[in-house]
LOVEX-834118 format. One record per residue (C-alpha): residue in one letter; y, x, z. Coordinates in Angstrom, 1 decimal. Each point is the difference from the previous one (the first is absolute). Layout:
<sepas>
r,v,u,w
a,Y,X,Z
...
</sepas>
This chain:
<sepas>
r,v,u,w
m,0.1,0.1,0.0
n,2.1,2.9,0.5
h,-1.2,1.7,-3.2
e,-1.4,2.8,2.2
t,-3.4,1.3,-1.0
p,-2.8,-1.5,2.1
d,-3.6,1.3,0.3
r,-1.1,-2.7,-2.4
v,1.3,-3.3,-1.6
p,0.1,-2.5,2.8
v,-1.8,-3.5,-0.1
m,1.4,-3.0,1.4
c,-0.5,-3.6,-1.2
q,1.3,-3.4,1.1
l,-3.2,-2.3,0.7
a,0.4,-3.7,-0.7
l,-0.4,-2.0,3.3
g,-2.9,-1.5,-1.6
h,-1.8,3.4,-0.2
y,0.3,0.3,3.8
f,-1.4,-3.5,0.2
l,-3.0,0.8,-1.9
n,-0.8,3.4,1.4
c,1.0,-0.1,3.7
h,-1.8,-1.7,2.8
e,2.9,-1.7,1.6
a,1.1,-3.6,-0.9
p,2.5,-0.3,-2.9
s,2.1,-2.1,2.4
d,0.1,2.8,2.6
i,0.8,2.4,-2.8
w,2.9,-1.9,-1.4
f,1.4,-1.4,3.3
d,-0.7,2.9,2.7
s,1.8,3.1,-0.2
d,-2.6,2.0,1.9
t,-2.8,-1.1,-2.2
f,2.0,0.7,-3.1
a,0.9,3.5,1.3
k,-3.6,0.6,0.8
v,-1.3,-1.1,-3.5
l,2.7,2.1,-1.6
v,-1.1,3.2,1.5
e,-3.7,-1.0,-0.2
l,-0.1,-0.2,-3.8
q,2.6,3.1,-0.2
r,-2.7,2.0,1.6
e,-2.8,-1.4,-2.0
y,1.8,0.7,-3.4
q,1.8,3.2,1.1
f,3.3,-1.3,-0.9
d,3.1,2.5,0.8
g,2.0,-2.9,1.1
i,0.4,-3.8,1.4
l,2.3,-2.5,-1.3
v,0.5,-2.6,2.9
n,1.2,-2.6,-2.4
l,-0.2,-3.1,2.3
p,2.6,-0.2,3.0
g,-1.2,-0.2,3.5
r,-0.9,-3.5,1.3
p,0.4,-1.5,3.5
p,-2.6,1.1,2.4
d,-0.3,-3.9,1.2
w,-0.4,-1.1,-3.4
k,-3.5,-1.9,0.8
d,2.3,-2.2,2.6
y,1.6,-1.6,-3.0
l,-3.6,-1.0,-1.5
a,-1.1,-3.7,0.3
s,-3.5,0.5,-1.3
h,-2.1,2.1,-2.4
k,-3.0,-0.9,-2.1
k,-1.9,1.3,-3.3
i,-0.3,-2.2,-3.0
g,-2.0,1.2,-2.6
d,0.9,3.7,-0.3
n,3.4,-0.5,1.3
k,1.4,0.2,3.5
h,2.4,-2.5,0.9
l,2.6,0.5,2.8
t,2.2,-3.0,1.3
w,3.0,0.7,1.8
t,1.6,-1.7,2.7
s,3.0,-0.7,-2.2
g,-2.5,-1.9,-2.6
l,0.0,2.8,-2.5
e,-3.3,1.2,-1.3
t,-1.0,3.6,-1.1
i,-2.9,0.1,-2.4
f,-1.9,3.6,-0.2
p,-2.3,0.4,-3.2
p,-2.5,2.9,0.6
d,1.7,2.4,-2.5
d,3.6,-0.8,-0.3
n,3.3,-0.5,1.8
p,0.1,-3.1,2.2
q,2.3,-3.0,-1.0
t,2.0,-2.2,2.5
y,0.6,-3.7,-0.8
r,1.7,-2.9,1.5
p,-2.2,-2.8,1.2
g,-2.2,-1.3,-2.7
q,0.1,3.4,-1.6
q,3.4,-0.7,-1.4
p,2.0,3.1,-1.1
l,2.3,1.5,2.5
e,3.8,-1.1,-0.4
r,1.9,2.5,-2.1
a,3.7,0.2,-0.3
d,2.0,-1.8,-2.7
y,2.2,2.3,-2.0
k,2.2,-2.9,-0.7
s,1.0,-0.8,3.3
v,-0.7,3.1,2.0
d,3.1,1.3,2.1
v,-0.3,3.6,0.6
n,2.3,-0.6,3.0
d,-2.5,-2.5,1.7
p,-3.4,1.2,0.8
a,-1.3,-3.3,0.6
t,0.0,-0.5,-3.8
y,-2.3,2.8,-0.9
r,-2.0,0.9,3.4
l,-2.6,-2.3,-0.9
s,-3.8,-0.2,0.5
g,-0.5,1.7,-3.2
y,2.1,3.1,0.4
v,0.8,2.4,2.9
w,-0.3,3.7,-0.4
n,-1.9,-0.5,-3.0
i,-3.6,-0.3,1.1
w,0.6,-1.5,3.7
h,-0.3,-3.6,-1.4
a,1.1,-2.6,2.5
p,2.2,1.6,2.8
e,-1.0,-3.0,2.1
l,-3.3,1.6,0.4
w,1.5,3.1,1.9
g,2.9,-1.8,1.8
i,2.6,2.1,-2.1
d,3.4,-1.3,0.4
p,1.1,-1.4,-3.1
q,3.7,1.0,0.5
a,-0.8,3.4,0.9
d,2.2,2.9,-1.8
l,-2.6,1.6,-2.0
a,2.7,2.6,-1.0
d,-0.2,1.2,3.7
p,-3.1,2.3,0.9
a,0.4,-1.4,3.6
s,-1.1,-3.5,-1.3
y,-3.3,1.0,-1.0
p,-2.9,-0.2,2.8
a,-1.6,3.2,1.1
w,-3.2,-0.7,-1.8
f,1.5,0.1,-3.4
t,-1.0,3.9,0.0
s,-3.1,-0.4,2.1
t,-2.6,0.5,-2.7
l,1.9,3.2,-1.4
r,0.2,1.5,3.6
r,-3.7,-1.0,0.5
v,-1.0,1.9,-3.1
q,1.9,3.0,1.2
q,-1.7,0.1,3.0
l,-3.6,-0.3,-1.5
a,0.7,2.4,-2.6
p,2.9,2.7,0.8
e,-1.3,2.3,-2.6
v,0.3,-2.5,-2.9
s,3.1,-0.6,-1.8
a,1.2,-3.4,0.8
h,2.2,-2.1,-2.2
a,1.8,-3.2,0.8
e,1.0,-2.7,-2.3
v,3.1,-2.2,-0.5
f,0.4,-2.8,-2.7
s,2.9,0.4,-2.4
p,2.8,-2.5,-0.1
f,-1.3,-1.3,-3.5
t,-3.6,-0.4,1.4
h,1.6,-2.1,2.8
l,1.9,-1.9,-2.6
m,-3.1,-0.8,-1.8
e,-1.6,-1.4,3.3
l,3.0,-1.8,1.1
f,0.0,-2.3,-3.0
g,-3.6,0.3,-1.5
y,-0.4,2.2,-3.1
e,0.7,-2.5,-2.8
h,2.9,-1.4,1.8
a,1.5,3.5,0.8
l,-0.1,1.1,-3.6
m,1.7,-3.2,-0.9
a,2.7,0.7,2.9
l,0.7,3.4,-2.0
v,1.0,-2.0,-2.9
d,1.5,-3.0,1.4
e,1.8,1.4,3.2
p,0.3,3.8,-0.4
r,3.1,0.1,2.3
k,-1.9,-1.6,2.7
c,-2.8,2.2,-0.4
h,2.3,3.0,0.4
d,1.3,-1.5,3.3
i,-3.6,-0.7,1.3
l,-1.2,3.6,-1.1
a,2.8,1.3,1.9
v,-1.0,-1.7,3.1
l,-3.5,1.1,-0.4
t,0.9,3.4,-0.6
q,1.4,0.1,3.5
h,-3.3,-1.4,1.5
a,-2.1,2.7,-1.8
l,2.4,2.6,1.3
a,-0.6,-1.2,3.6
q,-3.7,0.2,-0.4
v,0.2,3.6,-1.4
d,2.0,0.9,3.2
l,-2.9,-1.5,2.1
y,-2.7,1.8,-2.0
a,2.0,3.3,-0.2
a,0.3,0.1,3.8
c,-3.9,0.3,-0.1
r,0.3,3.1,-2.1
p,-2.4,-0.9,-2.8
d,-0.3,2.7,-2.8
a,1.1,-2.4,-2.5
i,1.2,-3.5,-0.7
l,-1.1,-1.8,-3.0
v,2.3,-2.8,-1.6
s,-2.1,-2.7,-1.5
s,1.6,-1.3,-2.9
a,-3.1,-1.4,-1.8
f,1.6,-2.5,-2.1
a,2.7,2.0,-1.5
g,-2.0,1.2,-3.0
a,0.3,-1.1,-3.8
g,-1.9,-3.5,-0.3
f,2.1,-1.3,2.8
i,3.5,1.4,-0.6
s,1.5,1.8,-3.0
r,1.4,3.4,0.3
a,3.6,-1.4,0.2
m,-1.0,-2.2,2.8
y,-1.5,2.9,1.6
e,3.2,1.9,-0.2
e,2.0,-2.9,1.4
f,-2.2,-1.7,2.8
v,-2.3,2.9,1.2
v,1.8,3.5,-0.4
p,3.1,-0.9,2.2
y,-1.8,-1.4,2.9
e,-2.9,2.4,0.0
d,2.1,3.1,-0.2
p,1.7,-0.6,3.5
i,-3.6,-0.3,1.4
y,-1.1,3.4,-1.5
r,3.2,1.7,1.3
a,-0.5,-1.4,3.6
i,-3.7,1.2,0.0
r,1.3,3.6,-1.0
r,2.8,-0.1,2.4
h,-2.9,-0.4,2.7
g,-1.7,3.1,-1.4
l,-2.9,-1.9,-1.6
k,-1.3,-0.3,-3.5
p,0.6,-3.3,-1.9
y,-2.2,-1.2,-2.8
v,-0.3,-3.0,-2.0
h,-2.8,-2.4,-0.9
t,0.5,-1.9,-3.2
c,-2.9,-1.4,-2.1
g,-0.5,-0.6,-3.6
a,2.2,1.3,-2.9
i,2.6,2.1,1.3
g,0.1,2.9,-2.6
d,3.3,-1.2,-1.3
r,1.7,0.4,3.3
l,-1.1,3.3,1.5
d,3.3,1.2,-0.9
l,1.9,-2.7,1.9
m,-2.2,0.7,3.0
s,1.1,3.9,-0.4
q,3.5,-1.0,0.5
t,-0.8,-1.1,3.5
a,-0.8,1.7,3.0
v,-3.9,-0.7,0.1
d,-2.0,2.9,0.1
g,-3.2,-1.0,-1.3
i,-1.7,-3.1,-2.1
d,-3.3,-1.6,1.1
t,-2.0,-1.8,-2.6
l,0.7,1.2,-3.6
d,-2.3,-2.4,-1.5
p,-1.4,1.3,-3.4
p,-0.8,-2.1,-3.0
p,-1.2,-2.5,-0.3
l,1.2,-1.2,3.6
g,3.5,1.9,-0.4
t,1.8,2.3,-2.4
v,-0.1,3.3,1.8
h,-2.0,3.1,-1.1
l,-0.1,2.4,2.5
e,0.4,3.0,-2.1
d,3.3,-1.4,-1.3
a,1.3,-0.9,3.4
k,-0.8,3.5,1.3
k,1.8,1.6,-3.2
q,3.2,-2.1,0.4
f,0.2,-0.6,3.8
g,-2.4,2.4,1.9
e,2.4,2.2,1.3
r,2.4,-3.1,1.3
f,-2.9,-2.2,1.3
f,-3.3,0.3,1.7
f,-2.7,-2.1,-1.5
k,-2.9,-2.1,1.8
g,-2.4,-2.0,-1.9
n,-0.7,-0.6,-3.9
l,-3.6,-0.6,0.4
d,-0.6,-3.5,-1.5
a,-1.4,-2.0,2.9
v,-1.8,-2.4,-2.3
n,-1.1,1.7,-3.1
e,-0.7,3.5,1.7
m,-0.8,-0.8,3.4
l,-1.6,-3.6,0.4
n,-1.5,-0.7,-3.4
a,-0.7,3.5,-1.3
d,-3.4,1.8,-0.5
d,-0.5,3.2,1.9
p,1.0,2.4,-3.0
t,3.3,-2.0,-0.7
f,1.0,0.0,3.6
e,-0.9,3.8,0.3
k,2.0,0.9,-3.1
a,3.0,-2.0,1.0
v,0.3,1.6,3.5
a,-0.5,3.5,-1.4
e,2.7,-0.8,-2.7
r,2.6,-1.1,2.8
i,-0.9,3.2,1.9
r,0.3,2.3,-2.9
i,3.5,-1.7,-1.1
g,1.5,-0.7,3.6
k,-1.0,3.4,1.4
p,2.3,2.5,-1.6
g,3.0,0.8,2.0
s,-1.1,-2.3,2.7
g,1.9,-3.4,0.6
y,-3.3,-2.1,-0.6
i,-2.0,-2.2,2.5
l,-3.1,-1.1,-1.5
s,-0.4,-3.9,0.4
t,-0.6,-3.4,-1.8
a,3.0,-1.3,-1.5
c,0.1,-3.1,2.0
s,-2.1,-0.9,3.1
v,-3.8,0.6,-0.3
a,-1.7,-3.2,-1.0
p,-2.0,-1.7,2.7
h,-3.4,0.5,-1.8
v,0.5,3.8,-0.8
k,-3.1,1.7,1.6
p,0.5,2.3,2.8
e,-2.1,2.7,-1.7
r,2.3,0.0,-3.0
l,3.1,0.4,2.4
k,-1.7,2.9,1.8
k,-0.2,1.9,-3.5
l,3.9,0.3,-0.1
a,0.0,2.3,2.6
e,-3.1,1.9,-1.1
f,1.8,0.4,-3.4
a,3.3,1.2,1.7
i,-1.9,2.6,1.8
q,-2.0,1.2,-3.2
l,2.8,-0.1,-2.7
g,3.2,-0.2,2.1
q,0.1,3.2,1.9
y,3.2,2.2,-0.3
d,0.1,3.5,0.0
v,2.0,0.8,3.4
</sepas>
């Protein structure tokens, strides 16, 4: 990440939550809702796969979360949790859970036509709070709390990160915050958020400015725990969702202050953006971000690692570029092995490359295949130091 020469190419993948559900003994609901359990499985699979780092990609949870449960039962392959508020969370065996209103009705989202950025009651609804914490009533979060103030956040917000650091102090631990643009997508729902960019651009700018302050507060909270890096998750800012011009207008001005804040804390900022980002690497290079995660190759994206290294290898560190579907999940062994060897061959020169899947490791990727990544890095990724 510093473009220094390590002993070998490092390996670090983000695992889909469904992969933990399928390959760890703990109940999916405990992995998702219990800070200590999630920290435990993060470290467990990091050790099994010999990854050189851990991304803590969920915020902490309240230690008394089970007190908010009214009932739990299994229906078919899915586990259903019913909360005292009447909401229901359904856990498939291999995918992220979904929370619903009674009768499995969708959670309420903000309406971009009537939302008032100065009135939290118009947008702190059950479908949105801190991106993945659906339903603030589950946790007793004050709906009027000033989320731009780090002091407004409960102590357990950083509990998973702190627990990982206790369990694996020798491992590079990274925190994650969601970009203002991701928050915007969650706030209105993806279809309506994209419509809002066209119908109400000024209002979107006003909301993005507020959401940036929330993200900056979360950076301060995580930075106080001294992780090695902070990832800004901006998954939906690639082509296919928004154009290059929209990226320049609605993403860059709001992510750059976050990168700068992370750097002021003496930490490394990097960004996770899925899909086709080959047409906006130059825009990313104009911000203070140090590294880029994912780098989806064709056909999922538009980034060839060799081209990215040639143009921006001295500017960024890169993490990813292995096709999570066609080269990891569905590939035969020769295709998989060739892909890994190629990424090491291309990424290794000059350092600044972390071997990883472009996006999250799919739930059904076999553990044996993931173990091979570290083996290849040891065999092919050694530096002469």
